PQR file with spaces between the fields and no chain letter, atoms N, CA, C, O and H, PARSE charges and radii, in Angstrom:
ATOM       1  N    MET     1     103.470   81.999  121.017 -0.4000 1.5000
ATOM       2  CA   MET     1     102.230   82.744  120.996 -0.0000 2.0000
ATOM       3  C    MET     1     102.500   84.162  121.493  0.5500 1.7000
ATOM       4  O    MET     1     103.242   84.350  122.457 -0.5500 1.4000
ATOM       5  N    LEU     2     101.919   85.132  120.859 -0.4000 1.5000
ATOM       6  CA   LEU     2     102.074   86.528  121.245 -0.0000 2.0000
ATOM       7  C    LEU     2     100.934   86.961  122.152  0.5500 1.7000
ATOM       8  O    LEU     2      99.788   86.535  122.004 -0.5500 1.4000
ATOM       9  H    LEU     2     101.316   84.979  120.076  0.4000 1.0000
ATOM      10  N    GLU     3     101.284   87.805  123.078 -0.4000 1.5000
ATOM      11  CA   GLU     3     100.284   88.329  123.999 -0.0000 2.0000
ATOM      12  C    GLU     3      99.934   89.752  123.582  0.5500 1.7000
ATOM      13  O    GLU     3     100.827   90.564  123.339 -0.5500 1.4000
ATOM      14  H    GLU     3     102.215   88.151  123.198  0.4000 1.0000
ATOM      15  N    GLU     4      98.669   90.053  123.499 -0.4000 1.5000
ATOM      16  CA   GLU     4      98.224   91.404  123.168 -0.0000 2.0000
ATOM      17  C    GLU     4      98.024   92.195  124.446  0.5500 1.7000
ATOM      18  O    GLU     4      97.379   91.733  125.388 -0.5500 1.4000
ATOM      19  H    GLU     4      97.944   89.393  123.696  0.4000 1.0000
ATOM      20  N    LYS     5      98.588   93.394  124.463 -0.4000 1.5000
ATOM      21  CA   LYS     5      98.416   94.269  125.619 -0.0000 2.0000
ATOM      22  C    LYS     5      97.639   95.484  125.155  0.5500 1.7000
ATOM      23  O    LYS     5      98.006   96.109  124.160 -0.5500 1.4000
ATOM      24  H    LYS     5      99.112   93.768  123.698  0.4000 1.0000
ATOM      25  N    TRP     6      96.590   95.825  125.846 -0.4000 1.5000
ATOM      26  CA   TRP     6      95.740   96.950  125.480 -0.0000 2.0000
ATOM      27  C    TRP     6      95.811   98.004  126.573  0.5500 1.7000
ATOM      28  O    TRP     6      95.654   97.702  127.757 -0.5500 1.4000
ATOM      29  H    TRP     6      96.291   95.317  126.654  0.4000 1.0000
ATOM      30  N    THR     7      96.048   99.240  126.163 -0.4000 1.5000
ATOM      31  CA   THR     7      96.038  100.386  127.079 -0.0000 2.0000
ATOM      32  C    THR     7      95.206  101.470  126.429  0.5500 1.7000
ATOM      33  O    THR     7      95.361  101.737  125.237 -0.5500 1.4000
ATOM      34  H    THR     7      96.176   99.485  125.202  0.4000 1.0000
ATOM      35  N    SER     8      94.338  102.091  127.179 -0.4000 1.5000
ATOM      36  CA   SER     8      93.477  103.116  126.601 -0.0000 2.0000
ATOM      37  C    SER     8      94.295  104.345  126.203  0.5500 1.7000
ATOM      38  O    SER     8      95.309  104.650  126.831 -0.5500 1.4000
ATOM      39  H    SER     8      94.212  101.875  128.147  0.4000 1.0000
ATOM      40  N    ALA     9      93.857  105.038  125.172 -0.4000 1.5000
ATOM      41  CA   ALA     9      94.520  106.268  124.733 -0.0000 2.0000
ATOM      42  C    ALA     9      94.487  107.305  125.847  0.5500 1.7000
ATOM      43  O    ALA     9      95.415  108.103  125.977 -0.5500 1.4000
ATOM      44  H    ALA     9      93.033  104.790  124.662  0.4000 1.0000
ATOM      45  N    LYS    10      93.439  107.302  126.641 -0.4000 1.5000
ATOM      46  CA   LYS    10      93.321  108.251  127.752 -0.0000 2.0000
ATOM      47  C    LYS    10      94.476  108.065  128.743  0.5500 1.7000
ATOM      48  O    LYS    10      95.022  109.040  129.258 -0.5500 1.4000
ATOM      49  H    LYS    10      92.685  106.654  126.536  0.4000 1.0000
ATOM      50  N    THR    11      94.837  106.824  128.998 -0.4000 1.5000
ATOM      51  CA   THR    11      95.964  106.539  129.896 -0.0000 2.0000
ATOM      52  C    THR    11      97.284  106.950  129.258  0.5500 1.7000
ATOM      53  O    THR    11      98.147  107.525  129.921 -0.5500 1.4000
ATOM      54  H    THR    11      94.394  106.032  128.579  0.4000 1.0000
ATOM      55  N    ILE    12      97.439  106.655  127.979 -0.4000 1.5000
ATOM      56  CA   ILE    12      98.691  106.960  127.285 -0.0000 2.0000
ATOM      57  C    ILE    12      98.935  108.458  127.199  0.5500 1.7000
ATOM      58  O    ILE    12     100.067  108.908  127.377 -0.5500 1.4000
ATOM      59  H    ILE    12      96.739  106.188  127.441  0.4000 1.0000
ATOM      60  N    VAL    13      97.902  109.231  126.933 -0.4000 1.5000
ATOM      61  CA   VAL    13      98.103  110.681  126.792 -0.0000 2.0000
ATOM      62  C    VAL    13      98.476  111.342  128.110  0.5500 1.7000
ATOM      63  O    VAL    13      98.919  112.490  128.117 -0.5500 1.4000
ATOM      64  H    VAL    13      96.983  108.866  126.789  0.4000 1.0000
ATOM      65  N    GLN    14      98.310  110.654  129.203 -0.4000 1.5000
ATOM      66  CA   GLN    14      98.719  111.190  130.495 -0.0000 2.0000
ATOM      67  C    GLN    14     100.189  110.905  130.787  0.5500 1.7000
ATOM      68  O    GLN    14     100.739  111.404  131.769 -0.5500 1.4000
ATOM      69  H    GLN    14      97.951  109.721  129.197  0.4000 1.0000
ATOM      70  N    ALA    15     100.823  110.104  129.934 -0.4000 1.5000
ATOM      71  CA   ALA    15     102.239  109.770  130.118 -0.0000 2.0000
ATOM      72  C    ALA    15     103.114  110.979  129.814  0.5500 1.7000
ATOM      73  O    ALA    15     102.744  111.823  128.998 -0.5500 1.4000
ATOM      74  H    ALA    15     100.376  109.699  129.136  0.4000 1.0000
ATOM      75  N    PRO    16     104.278  111.070  130.468 -0.5600 1.5000
ATOM      76  CA   PRO    16     105.152  112.229  130.249  0.2800 2.0000
ATOM      77  C    PRO    16     105.699  112.333  128.830  0.5500 1.7000
ATOM      78  O    PRO    16     106.128  113.414  128.425 -0.5500 1.4000
ATOM      79  N    ALA    17     105.699  111.255  128.069 -0.4000 1.5000
ATOM      80  CA   ALA    17     106.284  111.261  126.725 -0.0000 2.0000
ATOM      81  C    ALA    17     105.288  111.646  125.639  0.5500 1.7000
ATOM      82  O    ALA    17     105.596  111.481  124.458 -0.5500 1.4000
ATOM      83  H    ALA    17     105.352  110.377  128.398  0.4000 1.0000
ATOM      84  N    ILE    18     104.120  112.146  125.985 -0.4000 1.5000
ATOM      85  CA   ILE    18     103.086  112.417  124.985 -0.0000 2.0000
ATOM      86  C    ILE    18     103.519  113.462  123.969  0.5500 1.7000
ATOM      87  O    ILE    18     102.941  113.528  122.884 -0.5500 1.4000
ATOM      88  H    ILE    18     103.871  112.279  126.944  0.4000 1.0000
ATOM      89  N    PHE    19     104.521  114.283  124.287 -0.4000 1.5000
ATOM      90  CA   PHE    19     105.000  115.261  123.315 -0.0000 2.0000
ATOM      91  C    PHE    19     105.504  114.585  122.048  0.5500 1.7000
ATOM      92  O    PHE    19     105.638  115.233  121.011 -0.5500 1.4000
ATOM      93  H    PHE    19     104.990  114.229  125.168  0.4000 1.0000
ATOM      94  N    LEU    20     105.783  113.291  122.124 -0.4000 1.5000
ATOM      95  CA   LEU    20     106.234  112.542  120.958 -0.0000 2.0000
ATOM      96  C    LEU    20     105.068  112.107  120.078  0.5500 1.7000
ATOM      97  O    LEU    20     105.273  111.754  118.917 -0.5500 1.4000
ATOM      98  H    LEU    20     105.674  112.764  122.967  0.4000 1.0000
ATOM      99  N    GLY    21     103.870  112.126  120.602 -0.4000 1.5000
ATOM     100  CA   GLY    21     102.692  111.661  119.876 -0.0000 2.0000
ATOM     101  C    GLY    21     102.142  110.410  120.529  0.5500 1.7000
ATOM     102  O    GLY    21     102.825  109.753  121.314 -0.5500 1.4000
ATOM     103  H    GLY    21     103.704  112.413  121.545  0.4000 1.0000
ATOM     104  N    LEU    22     100.916  110.091  120.205 -0.4000 1.5000
ATOM     105  CA   LEU    22     100.223  108.973  120.839 -0.0000 2.0000
ATOM     106  C    LEU    22     100.926  107.639  120.589  0.5500 1.7000
ATOM     107  O    LEU    22     101.143  106.868  121.524 -0.5500 1.4000
ATOM     108  H    LEU    22     100.360  110.625  119.568  0.4000 1.0000
ATOM     109  N    THR    23     101.281  107.362  119.336 -0.4000 1.5000
ATOM     110  CA   THR    23     101.933  106.089  119.023 -0.0000 2.0000
ATOM     111  C    THR    23     103.282  105.982  119.709  0.5500 1.7000
ATOM     112  O    THR    23     103.604  104.946  120.290 -0.5500 1.4000
ATOM     113  H    THR    23     101.105  107.988  118.576  0.4000 1.0000
ATOM     114  N    ASP    24     104.076  107.049  119.645 -0.4000 1.5000
ATOM     115  CA   ASP    24     105.380  107.023  120.296 -0.0000 2.0000
ATOM     116  C    ASP    24     105.257  106.891  121.807  0.5500 1.7000
ATOM     117  O    ASP    24     106.074  106.220  122.436 -0.5500 1.4000
ATOM     118  H    ASP    24     103.815  107.891  119.173  0.4000 1.0000
ATOM     119  N    ALA    25     104.259  107.513  122.389 -0.4000 1.5000
ATOM     120  CA   ALA    25     104.040  107.382  123.829 -0.0000 2.0000
ATOM     121  C    ALA    25     103.709  105.933  124.185  0.5500 1.7000
ATOM     122  O    ALA    25     104.154  105.425  125.214 -0.5500 1.4000
ATOM     123  H    ALA    25     103.594  108.058  121.878  0.4000 1.0000
ATOM     124  N    ALA    26     102.932  105.276  123.337 -0.4000 1.5000
ATOM     125  CA   ALA    26     102.627  103.857  123.563 -0.0000 2.0000
ATOM     126  C    ALA    26     103.894  103.016  123.430  0.5500 1.7000
ATOM     127  O    ALA    26     104.093  102.071  124.194 -0.5500 1.4000
ATOM     128  H    ALA    26     102.571  105.689  122.501  0.4000 1.0000
ATOM     129  N    LEU    27     104.751  103.352  122.465 -0.4000 1.5000
ATOM     130  CA   LEU    27     106.011  102.635  122.314 -0.0000 2.0000
ATOM     131  C    LEU    27     106.914  102.840  123.525  0.5500 1.7000
ATOM     132  O    LEU    27     107.647  101.930  123.914 -0.5500 1.4000
ATOM     133  H    LEU    27     104.589  104.119  121.845  0.4000 1.0000
ATOM     134  N    CYS    28     106.866  104.014  124.116 -0.4000 1.5000
ATOM     135  CA   CYS    28     107.646  104.279  125.334 -0.0000 2.0000
ATOM     136  C    CYS    28     107.215  103.341  126.453  0.5500 1.7000
ATOM     137  O    CYS    28     108.046  102.840  127.211 -0.5500 1.4000
ATOM     138  H    CYS    28     106.271  104.753  123.801  0.4000 1.0000
ATOM     139  N    GLU    29     105.935  103.111  126.550 -0.4000 1.5000
ATOM     140  CA   GLU    29     105.429  102.187  127.564 -0.0000 2.0000
ATOM     141  C    GLU    29     105.900  100.767  127.271  0.5500 1.7000
ATOM     142  O    GLU    29     106.302  100.042  128.181 -0.5500 1.4000
ATOM     143  H    GLU    29     105.260  103.518  125.934  0.4000 1.0000
ATOM     144  N    LEU    30     105.850  100.371  126.003 -0.4000 1.5000
ATOM     145  CA   LEU    30     106.302   99.031  125.625 -0.0000 2.0000
ATOM     146  C    LEU    30     107.793   98.840  125.836  0.5500 1.7000
ATOM     147  O    LEU    30     108.241   97.721  126.087 -0.5500 1.4000
ATOM     148  H    LEU    30     105.524  100.960  125.264  0.4000 1.0000
ATOM     149  N    ALA    31     108.562   99.903  125.739 -0.4000 1.5000
ATOM     150  CA   ALA    31     110.020   99.807  125.856 -0.0000 2.0000
ATOM     151  C    ALA    31     110.475   99.361  127.236  0.5500 1.7000
ATOM     152  O    ALA    31     111.643   99.018  127.420 -0.5500 1.4000
ATOM     153  H    ALA    31     108.198  100.812  125.536  0.4000 1.0000
ATOM     154  N    THR    32     109.584   99.361  128.194 -0.4000 1.5000
ATOM     155  CA   THR    32     109.959   98.875  129.525 -0.0000 2.0000
ATOM     156  C    THR    32     110.092   97.361  129.544  0.5500 1.7000
ATOM     157  O    THR    32     110.766   96.809  130.414 -0.5500 1.4000
ATOM     158  H    THR    32     108.635   99.640  128.045  0.4000 1.0000
ATOM     159  N    THR    33     109.447   96.673  128.579 -0.4000 1.5000
ATOM     160  CA   THR    33     109.504   95.205  128.543 -0.0000 2.0000
ATOM     161  C    THR    33     109.915   94.654  127.183  0.5500 1.7000
ATOM     162  O    THR    33     110.208   93.463  127.072 -0.5500 1.4000
ATOM     163  H    THR    33     108.900   97.122  127.873  0.4000 1.0000
ATOM     164  N    CYS    34     109.945   95.488  126.146 -0.4000 1.5000
ATOM     165  CA   CYS    34     110.280   95.054  124.792 -0.0000 2.0000
ATOM     166  C    CYS    34     111.371   95.957  124.220  0.5500 1.7000
ATOM     167  O    CYS    34     111.589   97.066  124.709 -0.5500 1.4000
ATOM     168  H    CYS    34     109.707   96.455  126.236  0.4000 1.0000
ATOM     169  N    VAL    35     112.053   95.474  123.185 -0.4000 1.5000
ATOM     170  CA   VAL    35     113.036   96.293  122.483 -0.0000 2.0000
ATOM     171  C    VAL    35     112.327   96.975  121.319  0.5500 1.7000
ATOM     172  O    VAL    35     111.637   96.323  120.536 -0.5500 1.4000
ATOM     173  H    VAL    35     111.876   94.573  122.788  0.4000 1.0000
ATOM     174  N    ILE    36     112.500   98.284  121.210 -0.4000 1.5000
ATOM     175  CA   ILE    36     111.893   99.066  120.135 -0.0000 2.0000
ATOM     176  C    ILE    36     112.954   99.297  119.064  0.5500 1.7000
ATOM     177  O    ILE    36     114.035   99.807  119.360 -0.5500 1.4000
ATOM     178  H    ILE    36     113.061   98.814  121.846  0.4000 1.0000
ATOM     179  N    LEU    37     112.653   98.925  117.820 -0.4000 1.5000
ATOM     180  CA   LEU    37     113.523   99.168  116.672 -0.0000 2.0000
ATOM     181  C    LEU    37     112.892  100.284  115.862  0.5500 1.7000
ATOM     182  O    LEU    37     111.747  100.160  115.427 -0.5500 1.4000
ATOM     183  H    LEU    37     111.775   98.510  117.579  0.4000 1.0000
ATOM     184  N    THR    38     113.626  101.382  115.652 -0.4000 1.5000
ATOM     185  CA   THR    38     113.048  102.559  115.006 -0.0000 2.0000
ATOM     186  C    THR    38     114.098  103.315  114.209  0.5500 1.7000
ATOM     187  O    THR    38     115.296  103.137  114.428 -0.5500 1.4000
ATOM     188  H    THR    38     114.555  101.483  116.006  0.4000 1.0000
ATOM     189  N    ILE    39     113.655  104.157  113.286 -0.4000 1.5000
ATOM     190  CA   ILE    39     114.542  105.121  112.633 -0.0000 2.0000
ATOM     191  C    ILE    39     114.207  106.536  113.102  0.5500 1.7000
ATOM     192  O    ILE    39     114.772  107.509  112.605 -0.5500 1.4000
ATOM     193  H    ILE    39     112.681  104.302  113.108  0.4000 1.0000
ATOM     194  N    ASP    40     113.303  106.643  114.043 -0.4000 1.5000
ATOM     195  CA   ASP    40     112.831  107.926  114.565 -0.0000 2.0000
ATOM     196  C    ASP    40     113.797  108.417  115.647  0.5500 1.7000
ATOM     197  O    ASP    40     113.783  107.915  116.771 -0.5500 1.4000
ATOM     198  H    ASP    40     112.844  105.852  114.447  0.4000 1.0000
ATOM     199  N    PHE    41     114.640  109.406  115.303 -0.4000 1.5000
ATOM     200  CA   PHE    41     115.650  109.872  116.252 -0.0000 2.0000
ATOM     201  C    PHE    41     115.059  110.470  117.525  0.5500 1.7000
ATOM     202  O    PHE    41     115.525  110.126  118.611 -0.5500 1.4000
ATOM     203  H    PHE    41     114.652  109.815  114.390  0.4000 1.0000
ATOM     204  N    PRO    42     114.047  111.358  117.450 -0.5600 1.5000
ATOM     205  CA   PRO    42     113.507  111.891  118.712  0.2800 2.0000
ATOM     206  C    PRO    42     113.007  110.791  119.648  0.5500 1.7000
ATOM     207  O    PRO    42     113.209  110.867  120.860 -0.5500 1.4000
ATOM     208  N    LEU    43     112.359  109.772  119.090 -0.4000 1.5000
ATOM     209  CA   LEU    43     111.879  108.665  119.906 -0.0000 2.0000
ATOM     210  C    LEU    43     113.044  107.888  120.494  0.5500 1.7000
ATOM     211  O    LEU    43     113.071  107.637  121.699 -0.5500 1.4000
ATOM     212  H    LEU    43     112.196  109.711  118.105  0.4000 1.0000
ATOM     213  N    SER    44     114.005  107.503  119.667 -0.4000 1.5000
ATOM     214  CA   SER    44     115.123  106.703  120.185 -0.0000 2.0000
ATOM     215  C    SER    44     115.948  107.498  121.194  0.5500 1.7000
ATOM     216  O    SER    44     116.422  106.942  122.185 -0.5500 1.4000
ATOM     217  H    SER    44     113.983  107.707  118.688  0.4000 1.0000
ATOM     218  N    ASN    45     116.119  108.784  120.947 -0.4000 1.5000
ATOM     219  CA   ASN    45     116.862  109.626  121.880 -0.0000 2.0000
ATOM     220  C    ASN    45     116.143  109.689  123.233  0.5500 1.7000
ATOM     221  O    ASN    45     116.775  109.576  124.283 -0.5500 1.4000
ATOM     222  H    ASN    45     115.734  109.236  120.142  0.4000 1.0000
ATOM     223  N    TYR    46     114.840  109.867  123.199 -0.4000 1.5000
ATOM     224  CA   TYR    46     114.053  109.916  124.434 -0.0000 2.0000
ATOM     225  C    TYR    46     114.175  108.597  125.204  0.5500 1.7000
ATOM     226  O    TYR    46     114.401  108.595  126.414 -0.5500 1.4000
ATOM     227  H    TYR    46     114.327  109.959  122.346  0.4000 1.0000
ATOM     228  N    LEU    47     114.024  107.487  124.494 -0.4000 1.5000
ATOM     229  CA   LEU    47     114.107  106.185  125.154 -0.0000 2.0000
ATOM     230  C    LEU    47     115.505  105.931  125.714  0.5500 1.7000
ATOM     231  O    LEU    47     115.651  105.451  126.838 -0.5500 1.4000
ATOM     232  H    LEU    47     113.841  107.489  123.511  0.4000 1.0000
ATOM     233  N    GLU    48     116.529  106.255  124.929 -0.4000 1.5000
ATOM     234  CA   GLU    48     117.903  106.071  125.399 -0.0000 2.0000
ATOM     235  C    GLU    48     118.181  106.915  126.637  0.5500 1.7000
ATOM     236  O    GLU    48     118.854  106.458  127.561 -0.5500 1.4000
ATOM     237  H    GLU    48     116.411  106.645  124.016  0.4000 1.0000
ATOM     238  N    SER    49     117.670  108.138  126.662 -0.4000 1.5000
ATOM     239  CA   SER    49     117.920  109.019  127.808 -0.0000 2.0000
ATOM     240  C    SER    49     117.283  108.484  129.089  0.5500 1.7000
ATOM     241  O    SER    49     117.677  108.864  130.192 -0.5500 1.4000
ATOM     242  H    SER    49     117.123  108.509  125.911  0.4000 1.0000
ATOM     243  N    ARG    50     116.302  107.606  128.935 -0.4000 1.5000
ATOM     244  CA   ARG    50     115.651  106.997  130.094 -0.0000 2.0000
ATOM     245  C    ARG    50     116.079  105.556  130.306  0.5500 1.7000
ATOM     246  O    ARG    50     115.459  104.812  131.066 -0.5500 1.4000
ATOM     247  H    ARG    50     115.982  107.297  128.040  0.4000 1.0000
ATOM     248  N    LYS    51     117.159  105.172  129.615 -0.4000 1.5000
ATOM     249  CA   LYS    51     117.736  103.826  129.753 -0.0000 2.0000
ATOM     250  C    LYS    51     116.730  102.719  129.433  0.5500 1.7000
ATOM     251  O    LYS    51     116.727  101.662  130.064 -0.5500 1.4000
ATOM     252  H    LYS    51     117.663  105.777  128.997  0.4000 1.0000
ATOM     253  N    LEU    52     115.867  102.987  128.429 -0.4000 1.5000
ATOM     254  CA   LEU    52     114.890  101.990  128.005 -0.0000 2.0000
ATOM     255  C    LEU    52     115.425  101.239  126.791  0.5500 1.7000
ATOM     256  O    LEU    52     116.441  101.628  126.216 -0.5500 1.4000
ATOM     257  H    LEU    52     115.869  103.846  127.916  0.4000 1.0000
ATOM     258  N    ASN    53     114.748  100.170  126.402 -0.4000 1.5000
ATOM     259  CA   ASN    53     115.203   99.259  125.360 -0.0000 2.0000
ATOM     260  C    ASN    53     114.897   99.800  123.973  0.5500 1.7000
ATOM     261  O    ASN    53     113.746   99.782  123.538 -0.5500 1.4000
ATOM     262  H    ASN    53     113.922   99.854  126.868  0.4000 1.0000
ATOM     263  N    VAL    54     115.923  100.284  123.272 -0.4000 1.5000
ATOM     264  CA   VAL    54     115.715  100.835  121.939 -0.0000 2.0000
ATOM     265  C    VAL    54     116.952  100.612  121.085  0.5500 1.7000
ATOM     266  O    VAL    54     118.080  100.651  121.576 -0.5500 1.4000
ATOM     267  H    VAL    54     116.859  100.299  123.625  0.4000 1.0000
ATOM     268  N    ILE    55     116.723  100.376  119.800 -0.4000 1.5000
ATOM     269  CA   ILE    55     117.785  100.305  118.797 -0.0000 2.0000
ATOM     270  C    ILE    55     117.381  101.235  117.671  0.5500 1.7000
ATOM     271  O    ILE    55     116.301  101.092  117.097 -0.5500 1.4000
ATOM     272  H    ILE    55     115.806  100.344  119.401  0.4000 1.0000
ATOM     273  N    ASN    56     118.246  102.190  117.352 -0.4000 1.5000
ATOM     274  CA   ASN    56     117.998  103.066  116.213 -0.0000 2.0000
ATOM     275  C    ASN    56     118.585  102.383  114.986  0.5500 1.7000
ATOM     276  O    ASN    56     119.799  102.193  114.903 -0.5500 1.4000
ATOM     277  H    ASN    56     119.123  102.306  117.818  0.4000 1.0000
ATOM     278  N    PHE    57     117.740  102.016  114.041 -0.4000 1.5000
ATOM     279  CA   PHE    57     118.174  101.276  112.861 -0.0000 2.0000
ATOM     280  C    PHE    57     119.225  102.042  112.067  0.5500 1.7000
ATOM     281  O    PHE    57     120.099  101.425  111.459 -0.5500 1.4000
ATOM     282  H    PHE    57     116.755  102.171  114.109  0.4000 1.0000
ATOM     283  N    ASN    58     119.161  103.361  112.059 -0.4000 1.5000
ATOM     284  CA   ASN    58     120.161  104.153  111.335 -0.0000 2.0000
ATOM     285  C    ASN    58     121.555  103.941  111.913  0.5500 1.7000
ATOM     286  O    ASN    58     122.538  103.983  111.174 -0.5500 1.4000
ATOM     287  H    ASN    58     118.450  103.862  112.554  0.4000 1.0000
ATOM     288  N    HIS    59     121.655  103.716  113.217 -0.4000 1.5000
ATOM     289  CA   HIS    59     122.950  103.442  113.820 -0.0000 2.0000
ATOM     290  C    HIS    59     123.492  102.099  113.354  0.5500 1.7000
ATOM     291  O    HIS    59     124.702  101.944  113.192 -0.5500 1.4000
ATOM     292  H    HIS    59     120.856  103.682  113.817  0.4000 1.0000
ATOM     293  N    LEU    60     122.621  101.137  113.139 -0.4000 1.5000
ATOM     294  CA   LEU    60     123.038   99.847  112.606 -0.0000 2.0000
ATOM     295  C    LEU    60     123.536   99.979  111.172  0.5500 1.7000
ATOM     296  O    LEU    60     124.548   99.385  110.800 -0.5500 1.4000
ATOM     297  H    LEU    60     121.637  101.263  113.270  0.4000 1.0000
ATOM     298  N    ARG    61     122.816  100.764  110.368 -0.4000 1.5000
ATOM     299  CA   ARG    61     123.208  100.961  108.968 -0.0000 2.0000
ATOM     300  C    ARG    61     124.571  101.613  108.852  0.5500 1.7000
ATOM     301  O    ARG    61     125.348  101.267  107.961 -0.5500 1.4000
ATOM     302  H    ARG    61     121.994  101.247  110.670  0.4000 1.0000
ATOM     303  N    GLU    62     124.877  102.559  109.744 -0.4000 1.5000
ATOM     304  CA   GLU    62     126.168  103.235  109.703 -0.0000 2.0000
ATOM     305  C    GLU    62     127.315  102.238  109.866  0.5500 1.7000
ATOM     306  O    GLU    62     128.381  102.419  109.277 -0.5500 1.4000
ATOM     307  H    GLU    62     124.246  102.840  110.467  0.4000 1.0000
ATOM     308  N    GLY    63     127.107  101.209  110.647 -0.4000 1.5000
ATOM     309  CA   GLY    63     128.126  100.191  110.855 -0.0000 2.0000
ATOM     310  C    GLY    63     128.316   99.284  109.658  0.5500 1.7000
ATOM     311  O    GLY    63     129.368   98.660  109.521 -0.5500 1.4000
ATOM     312  H    GLY    63     126.242  101.063  111.126  0.4000 1.0000
ATOM     313  N    TRP    64     127.318   99.194  108.782 -0.4000 1.5000
ATOM     314  CA   TRP    64     127.390   98.320  107.621 -0.0000 2.0000
ATOM     315  C    TRP    64     128.014   98.984  106.406  0.5500 1.7000
ATOM     316  O    TRP    64     128.389   98.297  105.456 -0.5500 1.4000
ATOM     317  H    TRP    64     126.463   99.700  108.893  0.4000 1.0000
ATOM     318  N    SER    65     128.136  100.317  106.415 -0.4000 1.5000
ATOM     319  CA   SER    65     128.649  100.982  105.213 -0.0000 2.0000
ATOM     320  C    SER    65     130.141  101.187  105.281  0.5500 1.7000
ATOM     321  O    SER    65     130.733  101.733  104.350 -0.5500 1.4000
ATOM     322  H    SER    65     127.832  100.876  107.187  0.4000 1.0000
């Protein structure tokens, strides 16, 4: 069973990562407990720089070619 977590946009926009956008800022919050899979380099770079859980799918593809 999946658990839904709700955070108000007002809370998210106060996060330091808001320069990435509202959705990305929410993903930054989720990255503290979940792994984020993305092709968005600015997002993955930001998460990696903070030692959060992220996998850049493009890095996986490079290994397959």
